[in-house]
KOLFI-615588 format. One record per residue (C-alpha): z, x, y; residue number from 1. Coordinates in steps of 0.2 Angstrom, whole numbers. Each point is the difference from the previous one (the first is absolute). Layout:
N
<base up="Z" east="X" north="Y" k="NUM"/>
...
***
This chain:
531
<base up="-108" east="71" north="226" k="1"/>
<base up="0" east="6" north="-18" k="2"/>
<base up="-14" east="8" north="-8" k="3"/>
<base up="-7" east="-9" north="-15" k="4"/>
<base up="-5" east="11" north="-13" k="5"/>
<base up="-1" east="-3" north="-20" k="6"/>
<base up="5" east="-19" north="3" k="7"/>
<base up="-16" east="-3" north="11" k="8"/>
<base up="-14" east="-10" north="-10" k="9"/>
<base up="-16" east="-4" north="5" k="10"/>
<base up="3" east="-14" north="12" k="11"/>
<base up="-18" east="-5" north="5" k="12"/>
<base up="-18" east="-2" north="-4" k="13"/>
<base up="3" east="-6" north="-17" k="14"/>
<base up="-18" east="-4" north="-1" k="15"/>
<base up="-6" east="16" north="7" k="16"/>
<base up="-14" east="2" north="-12" k="17"/>
<base up="-6" east="-17" north="3" k="18"/>
<base up="-1" east="3" north="18" k="19"/>
<base up="-12" east="14" north="-3" k="20"/>
<base up="11" east="13" north="8" k="21"/>
<base up="-5" east="18" north="2" k="22"/>
<base up="16" east="10" north="0" k="23"/>
<base up="4" east="19" north="5" k="24"/>
<base up="16" east="7" north="-4" k="25"/>
<base up="8" east="12" north="13" k="26"/>
<base up="14" east="8" north="-8" k="27"/>
<base up="14" east="11" north="8" k="28"/>
<base up="1" east="18" north="0" k="29"/>
<base up="14" east="12" north="-3" k="30"/>
<base up="0" east="4" north="20" k="31"/>
<base up="7" east="-17" north="4" k="32"/>
<base up="16" east="-9" north="-6" k="33"/>
<base up="3" east="-6" north="-17" k="34"/>
<base up="-12" east="-15" north="-4" k="35"/>
<base up="7" east="-17" north="-6" k="36"/>
<base up="-6" east="-4" north="-18" k="37"/>
<base up="-9" east="-16" north="6" k="38"/>
<base up="-16" east="-1" north="10" k="39"/>
<base up="-2" east="-8" north="15" k="40"/>
<base up="-15" east="-12" north="-1" k="41"/>
<base up="-11" east="-1" north="15" k="42"/>
<base up="-15" east="-12" north="2" k="43"/>
<base up="-14" east="3" north="12" k="44"/>
<base up="-13" east="-13" north="4" k="45"/>
<base up="-15" east="13" north="5" k="46"/>
<base up="-17" east="-2" north="4" k="47"/>
<base up="-12" east="7" north="-13" k="48"/>
<base up="-8" east="12" north="11" k="49"/>
<base up="18" east="9" north="1" k="50"/>
<base up="7" east="12" north="-12" k="51"/>
<base up="14" east="-6" north="-9" k="52"/>
<base up="16" east="6" north="7" k="53"/>
<base up="7" east="7" north="-17" k="54"/>
<base up="-14" east="12" north="2" k="55"/>
<base up="5" east="8" north="16" k="56"/>
<base up="9" east="15" north="3" k="57"/>
<base up="12" east="-8" north="12" k="58"/>
<base up="5" east="-12" north="-11" k="59"/>
<base up="6" east="13" north="-13" k="60"/>
<base up="7" east="10" north="14" k="61"/>
<base up="11" east="-15" north="6" k="62"/>
<base up="6" east="-4" north="-18" k="63"/>
<base up="5" east="20" north="-1" k="64"/>
<base up="9" east="-1" north="16" k="65"/>
<base up="10" east="-16" north="-3" k="66"/>
<base up="4" east="6" north="-18" k="67"/>
<base up="-6" east="-16" north="-7" k="68"/>
<base up="-13" east="-5" north="-12" k="69"/>
<base up="-12" east="-12" north="7" k="70"/>
<base up="-14" east="-10" north="-10" k="71"/>
<base up="-15" east="-4" north="14" k="72"/>
<base up="-9" east="-15" north="-7" k="73"/>
<base up="-15" east="-4" north="10" k="74"/>
<base up="-9" east="-17" north="-1" k="75"/>
<base up="-16" east="-5" north="10" k="76"/>
<base up="0" east="-14" north="13" k="77"/>
<base up="-10" east="-12" north="-10" k="78"/>
<base up="11" east="2" north="-16" k="79"/>
<base up="16" east="-1" north="10" k="80"/>
<base up="-6" east="-16" north="10" k="81"/>
<base up="-3" east="-9" north="-17" k="82"/>
<base up="16" east="6" north="-10" k="83"/>
<base up="13" east="1" north="14" k="84"/>
<base up="6" east="-18" north="1" k="85"/>
<base up="2" east="-1" north="-20" k="86"/>
<base up="8" east="17" north="-1" k="87"/>
<base up="12" east="-5" north="14" k="88"/>
<base up="4" east="-17" north="-7" k="89"/>
<base up="3" east="7" north="-17" k="90"/>
<base up="13" east="13" north="9" k="91"/>
<base up="-11" east="16" north="-5" k="92"/>
<base up="1" east="10" north="15" k="93"/>
<base up="1" east="19" north="4" k="94"/>
<base up="15" east="8" north="6" k="95"/>
<base up="-10" east="5" north="16" k="96"/>
<base up="-16" east="-9" north="6" k="97"/>
<base up="-12" east="8" north="12" k="98"/>
<base up="-11" east="-12" north="10" k="99"/>
<base up="2" east="-13" north="-15" k="100"/>
<base up="12" east="-12" north="7" k="101"/>
<base up="6" east="-7" north="16" k="102"/>
<base up="13" east="-11" north="9" k="103"/>
<base up="-8" east="-15" north="-6" k="104"/>
<base up="1" east="4" north="-19" k="105"/>
<base up="20" east="4" north="2" k="106"/>
<base up="0" east="-18" north="7" k="107"/>
<base up="-11" east="-7" north="-13" k="108"/>
<base up="10" east="9" north="-14" k="109"/>
<base up="19" east="1" north="6" k="110"/>
<base up="10" east="13" north="-7" k="111"/>
<base up="-14" east="11" north="-7" k="112"/>
<base up="1" east="14" north="14" k="113"/>
<base up="14" east="8" north="7" k="114"/>
<base up="6" east="-2" north="17" k="115"/>
<base up="-2" east="17" north="9" k="116"/>
<base up="9" east="-4" north="15" k="117"/>
<base up="17" east="6" north="-9" k="118"/>
<base up="-7" east="16" north="-6" k="119"/>
<base up="-6" east="7" north="16" k="120"/>
<base up="16" east="12" north="2" k="121"/>
<base up="-8" east="9" north="-16" k="122"/>
<base up="-17" east="0" north="7" k="123"/>
<base up="1" east="10" north="16" k="124"/>
<base up="-20" east="2" north="1" k="125"/>
<base up="-1" east="-19" north="1" k="126"/>
<base up="13" east="-2" north="12" k="127"/>
<base up="-7" east="11" north="11" k="128"/>
<base up="-17" east="-7" north="-1" k="129"/>
<base up="8" east="-18" north="5" k="130"/>
<base up="11" east="8" north="14" k="131"/>
<base up="-15" east="8" north="8" k="132"/>
<base up="-11" east="-14" north="-5" k="133"/>
<base up="9" east="-18" north="2" k="134"/>
<base up="-14" east="-8" north="-1" k="135"/>
<base up="-3" east="6" north="-18" k="136"/>
<base up="16" east="-7" north="-5" k="137"/>
<base up="-3" east="-17" north="9" k="138"/>
<base up="-16" east="-2" north="-9" k="139"/>
<base up="9" east="0" north="-18" k="140"/>
<base up="18" east="-6" north="4" k="141"/>
<base up="3" east="-19" north="-4" k="142"/>
<base up="11" east="-12" north="11" k="143"/>
<base up="15" east="5" north="-12" k="144"/>
<base up="-2" east="18" north="4" k="145"/>
<base up="-7" east="3" north="-17" k="146"/>
<base up="-14" east="13" north="-3" k="147"/>
<base up="-10" east="-3" north="-17" k="148"/>
<base up="-15" east="12" north="4" k="149"/>
<base up="-3" east="14" north="12" k="150"/>
<base up="-12" east="4" north="13" k="151"/>
<base up="-11" east="14" north="4" k="152"/>
<base up="-7" east="9" north="16" k="153"/>
<base up="-15" east="11" north="2" k="154"/>
<base up="7" east="4" north="17" k="155"/>
<base up="-2" east="-5" north="17" k="156"/>
<base up="-18" east="6" north="1" k="157"/>
<base up="-4" east="-16" north="-9" k="158"/>
<base up="8" east="-11" north="12" k="159"/>
<base up="-13" east="-13" north="5" k="160"/>
<base up="-13" east="-13" north="-7" k="161"/>
<base up="-12" east="4" north="-15" k="162"/>
<base up="-12" east="-11" north="9" k="163"/>
<base up="-12" east="6" north="13" k="164"/>
<base up="-16" east="-7" north="10" k="165"/>
<base up="-13" east="14" north="-1" k="166"/>
<base up="-18" east="1" north="8" k="167"/>
<base up="-13" east="10" north="-1" k="168"/>
<base up="0" east="10" north="15" k="169"/>
<base up="-17" east="10" north="-3" k="170"/>
<base up="-8" east="-17" north="0" k="171"/>
<base up="8" east="-5" north="17" k="172"/>
<base up="-6" east="16" north="7" k="173"/>
<base up="-17" east="-2" north="-5" k="174"/>
<base up="-1" east="-17" north="7" k="175"/>
<base up="9" east="5" north="15" k="176"/>
<base up="15" east="-11" north="-2" k="177"/>
<base up="19" east="0" north="1" k="178"/>
<base up="14" east="-5" north="-12" k="179"/>
<base up="2" east="-18" north="2" k="180"/>
<base up="16" east="-5" north="9" k="181"/>
<base up="-3" east="-20" north="-3" k="182"/>
<base up="-7" east="-11" north="-13" k="183"/>
<base up="-14" east="-4" north="13" k="184"/>
<base up="-5" east="19" north="1" k="185"/>
<base up="3" east="2" north="-19" k="186"/>
<base up="-14" east="-14" north="-3" k="187"/>
<base up="-12" east="10" north="10" k="188"/>
<base up="4" east="15" north="-8" k="189"/>
<base up="-3" east="-6" north="-17" k="190"/>
<base up="-15" east="-9" north="6" k="191"/>
<base up="-8" east="16" north="5" k="192"/>
<base up="6" east="9" north="-16" k="193"/>
<base up="-11" east="-14" north="-9" k="194"/>
<base up="-16" east="0" north="11" k="195"/>
<base up="-1" east="17" north="7" k="196"/>
<base up="-1" east="12" north="-15" k="197"/>
<base up="15" east="10" north="5" k="198"/>
<base up="-1" east="11" north="-16" k="199"/>
<base up="-19" east="4" north="4" k="200"/>
<base up="-8" east="-1" north="-17" k="201"/>
<base up="-12" east="-14" north="6" k="202"/>
<base up="7" east="-12" north="-13" k="203"/>
<base up="10" east="-16" north="5" k="204"/>
<base up="15" east="5" north="-12" k="205"/>
<base up="13" east="1" north="12" k="206"/>
<base up="16" east="-11" north="-5" k="207"/>
<base up="9" east="-2" north="18" k="208"/>
<base up="16" east="-5" north="-8" k="209"/>
<base up="5" east="2" north="-16" k="210"/>
<base up="14" east="-12" north="-5" k="211"/>
<base up="11" east="0" north="-16" k="212"/>
<base up="1" east="-17" north="-9" k="213"/>
<base up="14" east="-13" north="2" k="214"/>
<base up="14" east="3" north="-14" k="215"/>
<base up="5" east="-16" north="-9" k="216"/>
<base up="19" east="3" north="1" k="217"/>
<base up="0" east="3" north="19" k="218"/>
<base up="-4" east="14" north="13" k="219"/>
<base up="1" east="18" north="-6" k="220"/>
<base up="-9" east="17" north="3" k="221"/>
<base up="-13" east="0" north="13" k="222"/>
<base up="-2" east="-19" north="1" k="223"/>
<base up="-11" east="-6" north="14" k="224"/>
<base up="15" east="-9" north="7" k="225"/>
<base up="6" east="16" north="8" k="226"/>
<base up="-9" east="-7" north="14" k="227"/>
<base up="15" east="-11" north="3" k="228"/>
<base up="8" east="17" north="8" k="229"/>
<base up="-14" east="-4" north="14" k="230"/>
<base up="8" east="-17" north="4" k="231"/>
<base up="17" east="8" north="1" k="232"/>
<base up="7" east="-5" north="-16" k="233"/>
<base up="7" east="16" north="-9" k="234"/>
<base up="-5" east="1" north="-19" k="235"/>
<base up="8" east="9" north="-13" k="236"/>
<base up="-12" east="1" north="-15" k="237"/>
<base up="5" east="14" north="-10" k="238"/>
<base up="14" east="-10" north="-8" k="239"/>
<base up="13" east="-13" north="5" k="240"/>
<base up="-2" east="-19" north="4" k="241"/>
<base up="-14" east="4" north="13" k="242"/>
<base up="-12" east="-3" north="-15" k="243"/>
<base up="5" east="-17" north="-1" k="244"/>
<base up="-1" east="-3" north="18" k="245"/>
<base up="17" east="3" north="6" k="246"/>
<base up="3" east="7" north="17" k="247"/>
<base up="14" east="3" north="13" k="248"/>
<base up="-2" east="-2" north="20" k="249"/>
<base up="16" east="2" north="9" k="250"/>
<base up="11" east="-2" north="-15" k="251"/>
<base up="-8" east="-16" north="-4" k="252"/>
<base up="-10" east="-2" north="-17" k="253"/>
<base up="-15" east="-8" north="-2" k="254"/>
<base up="-15" east="-1" north="-11" k="255"/>
<base up="-18" east="5" north="8" k="256"/>
<base up="-9" east="-10" north="-13" k="257"/>
<base up="2" east="-16" north="13" k="258"/>
<base up="0" east="11" north="16" k="259"/>
<base up="-14" east="-2" north="13" k="260"/>
<base up="-1" east="18" north="-2" k="261"/>
<base up="-6" east="-2" north="-18" k="262"/>
<base up="-12" east="-12" north="4" k="263"/>
<base up="-7" east="11" north="13" k="264"/>
<base up="-2" east="13" north="-13" k="265"/>
<base up="-8" east="-11" north="-12" k="266"/>
<base up="-13" east="-6" north="13" k="267"/>
<base up="-5" east="17" north="4" k="268"/>
<base up="-2" east="6" north="-17" k="269"/>
<base up="-12" east="-15" north="-2" k="270"/>
<base up="-9" east="5" north="16" k="271"/>
<base up="-2" east="18" north="-8" k="272"/>
<base up="-5" east="-7" north="-17" k="273"/>
<base up="-13" east="-11" north="7" k="274"/>
<base up="-8" east="13" north="12" k="275"/>
<base up="-2" east="11" north="-15" k="276"/>
<base up="12" east="14" north="6" k="277"/>
<base up="11" east="-1" north="-15" k="278"/>
<base up="-9" east="-1" north="-17" k="279"/>
<base up="-3" east="-17" north="-6" k="280"/>
<base up="9" east="4" north="-17" k="281"/>
<base up="14" east="8" north="8" k="282"/>
<base up="13" east="-14" north="-5" k="283"/>
<base up="-4" east="3" north="-19" k="284"/>
<base up="-6" east="17" north="0" k="285"/>
<base up="9" east="12" north="-14" k="286"/>
<base up="12" east="12" north="7" k="287"/>
<base up="-8" east="14" north="-9" k="288"/>
<base up="-16" east="-4" north="9" k="289"/>
<base up="9" east="-2" north="17" k="290"/>
<base up="7" east="18" north="-3" k="291"/>
<base up="-16" east="8" north="-5" k="292"/>
<base up="-9" east="-7" north="14" k="293"/>
<base up="12" east="11" north="14" k="294"/>
<base up="-6" east="17" north="-7" k="295"/>
<base up="-18" east="-5" north="-4" k="296"/>
<base up="-10" east="13" north="-7" k="297"/>
<base up="9" east="13" north="11" k="298"/>
<base up="-15" east="3" north="11" k="299"/>
<base up="-5" east="-15" north="10" k="300"/>
<base up="13" east="-12" north="6" k="301"/>
<base up="-2" east="-19" north="-2" k="302"/>
<base up="17" east="-5" north="6" k="303"/>
<base up="4" east="-4" north="17" k="304"/>
<base up="18" east="-6" north="0" k="305"/>
<base up="13" east="-3" north="-14" k="306"/>
<base up="20" east="-1" north="-2" k="307"/>
<base up="6" east="13" north="-13" k="308"/>
<base up="11" east="13" north="-2" k="309"/>
<base up="-7" east="16" north="9" k="310"/>
<base up="-16" east="9" north="4" k="311"/>
<base up="0" east="6" north="-17" k="312"/>
<base up="-6" east="-17" north="-6" k="313"/>
<base up="-17" east="5" north="7" k="314"/>
<base up="0" east="16" north="-13" k="315"/>
<base up="-14" east="14" north="9" k="316"/>
<base up="-4" east="-12" north="13" k="317"/>
<base up="18" east="0" north="7" k="318"/>
<base up="-5" east="11" north="17" k="319"/>
<base up="-10" east="-15" north="6" k="320"/>
<base up="14" east="-12" north="0" k="321"/>
<base up="17" east="-3" north="12" k="322"/>
<base up="14" east="-12" north="0" k="323"/>
<base up="-1" east="-12" north="14" k="324"/>
<base up="16" east="-10" north="8" k="325"/>
<base up="-1" east="-19" north="-4" k="326"/>
<base up="-12" east="-9" north="12" k="327"/>
<base up="7" east="-14" north="10" k="328"/>
<base up="-4" east="-17" north="-6" k="329"/>
<base up="-7" east="-4" north="19" k="330"/>
<base up="-3" east="8" north="15" k="331"/>
<base up="14" east="-11" north="8" k="332"/>
<base up="13" east="8" north="-11" k="333"/>
<base up="12" east="13" north="7" k="334"/>
<base up="-2" east="17" north="-10" k="335"/>
<base up="19" east="-2" north="-2" k="336"/>
<base up="-2" east="-14" north="-11" k="337"/>
<base up="-11" east="8" north="-12" k="338"/>
<base up="9" east="7" north="-14" k="339"/>
<base up="-2" east="9" north="-18" k="340"/>
<base up="5" east="-3" north="-18" k="341"/>
<base up="18" east="7" north="-1" k="342"/>
<base up="0" east="4" north="-19" k="343"/>
<base up="9" east="16" north="-4" k="344"/>
<base up="-4" east="14" north="-12" k="345"/>
<base up="15" east="11" north="1" k="346"/>
<base up="12" east="-11" north="-12" k="347"/>
<base up="-3" east="-8" north="-17" k="348"/>
<base up="10" east="-10" north="-11" k="349"/>
<base up="3" east="-1" north="-18" k="350"/>
<base up="-1" east="18" north="-4" k="351"/>
<base up="13" east="3" north="-11" k="352"/>
<base up="13" east="-11" north="-11" k="353"/>
<base up="14" east="4" north="-12" k="354"/>
<base up="4" east="-10" north="-15" k="355"/>
<base up="17" east="-8" north="-1" k="356"/>
<base up="1" east="6" north="-17" k="357"/>
<base up="-1" east="18" north="5" k="358"/>
<base up="11" east="1" north="16" k="359"/>
<base up="13" east="8" north="-11" k="360"/>
<base up="-9" east="15" north="-3" k="361"/>
<base up="2" east="15" north="13" k="362"/>
<base up="-17" east="7" north="-4" k="363"/>
<base up="-9" east="-15" north="6" k="364"/>
<base up="8" east="2" north="17" k="365"/>
<base up="-3" east="18" north="0" k="366"/>
<base up="-19" east="-3" north="-2" k="367"/>
<base up="0" east="-15" north="13" k="368"/>
<base up="8" east="13" north="13" k="369"/>
<base up="-12" east="14" north="-5" k="370"/>
<base up="-14" east="-11" north="3" k="371"/>
<base up="5" east="-3" north="17" k="372"/>
<base up="4" east="19" north="5" k="373"/>
<base up="-13" east="7" north="12" k="374"/>
<base up="-6" east="13" north="-13" k="375"/>
<base up="-5" east="-14" north="-12" k="376"/>
<base up="-6" east="-13" north="12" k="377"/>
<base up="-13" east="13" north="5" k="378"/>
<base up="-6" east="2" north="-17" k="379"/>
<base up="-1" east="-18" north="-4" k="380"/>
<base up="-10" east="-2" north="15" k="381"/>
<base up="-12" east="14" north="-1" k="382"/>
<base up="1" east="9" north="-16" k="383"/>
<base up="10" east="14" north="-9" k="384"/>
<base up="5" east="16" north="10" k="385"/>
<base up="-8" east="12" north="2" k="386"/>
<base up="-18" east="-6" north="-8" k="387"/>
<base up="-3" east="-14" north="10" k="388"/>
<base up="14" east="1" north="15" k="389"/>
<base up="8" east="16" north="6" k="390"/>
<base up="16" east="2" north="7" k="391"/>
<base up="-1" east="10" north="16" k="392"/>
<base up="19" east="0" north="4" k="393"/>
<base up="10" east="-9" north="13" k="394"/>
<base up="-6" east="-17" north="-5" k="395"/>
<base up="-19" east="5" north="2" k="396"/>
<base up="-12" east="-5" north="-16" k="397"/>
<base up="-19" east="2" north="0" k="398"/>
<base up="-11" east="-10" north="-12" k="399"/>
<base up="-12" east="12" north="-9" k="400"/>
<base up="-19" east="0" north="-4" k="401"/>
<base up="5" east="-3" north="-18" k="402"/>
<base up="7" east="-16" north="4" k="403"/>
<base up="-15" east="-8" north="10" k="404"/>
<base up="-11" east="7" north="-16" k="405"/>
<base up="10" east="-9" north="-11" k="406"/>
<base up="1" east="-17" north="9" k="407"/>
<base up="-19" east="1" north="2" k="408"/>
<base up="-1" east="4" north="-18" k="409"/>
<base up="9" east="-18" north="-4" k="410"/>
<base up="15" east="10" north="-7" k="411"/>
<base up="13" east="-2" north="15" k="412"/>
<base up="15" east="10" north="-5" k="413"/>
<base up="13" east="-9" north="11" k="414"/>
<base up="7" east="-18" north="1" k="415"/>
<base up="-5" east="1" north="19" k="416"/>
<base up="4" east="-17" north="8" k="417"/>
<base up="9" east="-5" north="-17" k="418"/>
<base up="13" east="13" north="3" k="419"/>
<base up="19" east="-5" north="-3" k="420"/>
<base up="6" east="12" north="14" k="421"/>
<base up="-2" east="3" north="19" k="422"/>
<base up="-7" east="13" north="12" k="423"/>
<base up="12" east="3" north="14" k="424"/>
<base up="-6" east="1" north="17" k="425"/>
<base up="7" east="19" north="0" k="426"/>
<base up="-13" east="3" north="-13" k="427"/>
<base up="-17" east="7" north="5" k="428"/>
<base up="-14" east="-3" north="-12" k="429"/>
<base up="-17" east="9" north="5" k="430"/>
<base up="-16" east="-6" north="-8" k="431"/>
<base up="5" east="-19" north="-3" k="432"/>
<base up="-17" east="-6" north="2" k="433"/>
<base up="5" east="-18" north="-1" k="434"/>
<base up="13" east="0" north="13" k="435"/>
<base up="-12" east="10" north="12" k="436"/>
<base up="-13" east="-14" north="-4" k="437"/>
<base up="12" east="-13" north="4" k="438"/>
<base up="6" east="7" north="16" k="439"/>
<base up="-18" east="3" north="6" k="440"/>
<base up="-3" east="-20" north="0" k="441"/>
<base up="17" east="-7" north="1" k="442"/>
<base up="5" east="9" north="16" k="443"/>
<base up="-14" east="-10" north="10" k="444"/>
<base up="11" east="-14" north="-1" k="445"/>
<base up="15" east="7" north="7" k="446"/>
<base up="-3" east="-10" north="17" k="447"/>
<base up="-3" east="-15" north="-10" k="448"/>
<base up="16" east="3" north="-10" k="449"/>
<base up="10" east="-1" north="16" k="450"/>
<base up="-6" east="-16" north="5" k="451"/>
<base up="14" east="-9" north="-12" k="452"/>
<base up="17" east="3" north="-7" k="453"/>
<base up="-1" east="3" north="-18" k="454"/>
<base up="16" east="-10" north="-5" k="455"/>
<base up="-2" east="-15" north="13" k="456"/>
<base up="-18" east="-1" north="-3" k="457"/>
<base up="-3" east="6" north="-17" k="458"/>
<base up="8" east="-4" north="-17" k="459"/>
<base up="9" east="16" north="-5" k="460"/>
<base up="-4" east="6" north="-18" k="461"/>
<base up="19" east="-2" north="-5" k="462"/>
<base up="1" east="-18" north="3" k="463"/>
<base up="0" east="-9" north="-17" k="464"/>
<base up="3" east="-18" north="-6" k="465"/>
<base up="14" east="-3" north="-13" k="466"/>
<base up="-5" east="-3" north="-17" k="467"/>
<base up="0" east="-19" north="2" k="468"/>
<base up="-9" east="-1" north="15" k="469"/>
<base up="-14" east="13" north="-5" k="470"/>
<base up="-4" east="-13" north="-16" k="471"/>
<base up="-1" east="-14" north="13" k="472"/>
<base up="-11" east="11" north="11" k="473"/>
<base up="-11" east="6" north="-13" k="474"/>
<base up="-4" east="-18" north="-5" k="475"/>
<base up="-3" east="-6" north="16" k="476"/>
<base up="-11" east="16" north="3" k="477"/>
<base up="-11" east="-5" north="-15" k="478"/>
<base up="-4" east="-18" north="6" k="479"/>
<base up="-2" east="6" north="19" k="480"/>
<base up="-11" east="15" north="-4" k="481"/>
<base up="-11" east="-8" north="-12" k="482"/>
<base up="-4" east="-13" north="13" k="483"/>
<base up="-1" east="11" north="16" k="484"/>
<base up="-10" east="13" north="-7" k="485"/>
<base up="-12" east="-12" north="-8" k="486"/>
<base up="-3" east="-8" north="17" k="487"/>
<base up="-1" east="17" north="9" k="488"/>
<base up="-13" east="6" north="-11" k="489"/>
<base up="-10" east="-16" north="2" k="490"/>
<base up="2" east="1" north="20" k="491"/>
<base up="-5" east="17" north="1" k="492"/>
<base up="-16" east="-3" north="-11" k="493"/>
<base up="-3" east="-17" north="7" k="494"/>
<base up="8" east="-2" north="17" k="495"/>
<base up="9" east="-17" north="5" k="496"/>
<base up="18" east="8" north="1" k="497"/>
<base up="3" east="-10" north="18" k="498"/>
<base up="-5" east="-17" north="-7" k="499"/>
<base up="12" east="1" north="-16" k="500"/>
<base up="13" east="11" north="7" k="501"/>
<base up="14" east="-15" north="3" k="502"/>
<base up="-3" east="-7" north="-17" k="503"/>
<base up="2" east="18" north="-7" k="504"/>
<base up="16" east="3" north="10" k="505"/>
<base up="7" east="-16" north="-6" k="506"/>
<base up="-3" east="3" north="-18" k="507"/>
<base up="8" east="17" north="0" k="508"/>
<base up="15" east="-6" north="8" k="509"/>
<base up="2" east="-12" north="-14" k="510"/>
<base up="-1" east="11" north="-13" k="511"/>
<base up="14" east="13" north="4" k="512"/>
<base up="-6" east="10" north="14" k="513"/>
<base up="14" east="-6" north="11" k="514"/>
<base up="13" east="1" north="-12" k="515"/>
<base up="-5" east="20" north="-4" k="516"/>
<base up="2" east="3" north="18" k="517"/>
<base up="16" east="-6" north="1" k="518"/>
<base up="5" east="11" north="-16" k="519"/>
<base up="-7" east="15" north="9" k="520"/>
<base up="9" east="-4" north="16" k="521"/>
<base up="16" east="0" north="-9" k="522"/>
<base up="-4" east="16" north="-9" k="523"/>
<base up="-5" east="8" north="16" k="524"/>
<base up="15" east="-5" north="9" k="525"/>
<base up="11" east="6" north="-14" k="526"/>
<base up="-8" east="16" north="0" k="527"/>
<base up="-2" east="4" north="18" k="528"/>
<base up="17" east="-5" north="5" k="529"/>
<base up="9" east="13" north="-13" k="530"/>
<base up="-14" east="14" north="4" k="531"/>
***
């Protein structure tokens, strides 16, 4: 592939100033190969709490090592969400986009992004990633074998759900209670939390079960419908079609919105709400208020049970809490029929895309492959060496106190989970507290994860609809979810799910639910037959 030099023009971000980008230039040095005369424009969608990539030492080092001039352009998430579609529609794209575009964008704007698959021979780090982690390739490869965006991996330590059921163990101990194993036992525990002053402050200020509001577009993070796992339906609420009710059982796709299991969860949530065991405003409470309640004042716990990420959700009160396995919906259920959310946090798609107009520039591919090297993946994930992470040799690295302090100060010097790279299983990263927090709670579900097949009984992340089917499904989902979630909220608040159930099911089946199940069955069969 020839090196493009003087003929390289600015291929992207024609409206960069209009996008209010902040740019940092990382130029090559005399220690590396001769630089080309044209800069590689990299757009990074970042949080406002993160230091712009162009200001980091690792970005300058990467440019020097590749011998390329790199313009690191940063845009915050909110601005990019507003500007992305107009920019892509106008053909204004960066040479390399980090966490800014994904596979769906490539479908919507055909020809705009390069198929990376033919370039893998020039990308040894990416090729090794896909060889060692085949699911990472499946996640981003379409039915034609094309790859228009790369995935990332934070390492196998992040394998597992980001959703966990956590209960106040100190309250259980104070009241002489055990971790509940069934819904009936859970109800008894929550009633004790409400009436027996487990925090010992003499006030009736305990919230037995702090439930996050229902979302309008489906089921997402920390949804109370994680209780479906108690009935034997494995959810996958981190991402994917589980958010719209799609689930799999023994290779057959269905929608839990019309299942008896869903009806049971709705009825149980109404029972808890009517008994005052979940807050009366739970279905409408703002997220900021919901999250703030977990940590409270840092001294006296007020929350008995939540769905959340880790014990860190409770701040200084974390030592009072433990993760608990999903309780069975009834005492008559076999423990082997109870499962837990099968979401995965190791891989994420949409982490790096290359403009088709920039595909002839050798420097573009040098930068891409460098990002996926061990050295720069680590630094993307947890900051520059040696200030924020030390290289201890033999694939071992250690996060420094300076990194913790920077994050606490609201100036995260790393991309963290936004990295466009991968952490090999051969790497040891000491001090990754997010991973350690995840393992502390997720390992509780090891047994329940083993109760189902994660392909035959769960929709794999790599299953995707075709472009045409995705449009059809999205239109159907709008109608289905608008009706289903409105009725669900009504039933949780007022009851009546059994009386209106048959009419509800008939309505959903008449407005696209059945068609969407068929579309996902087709996609599932295609993907799993070739995986």
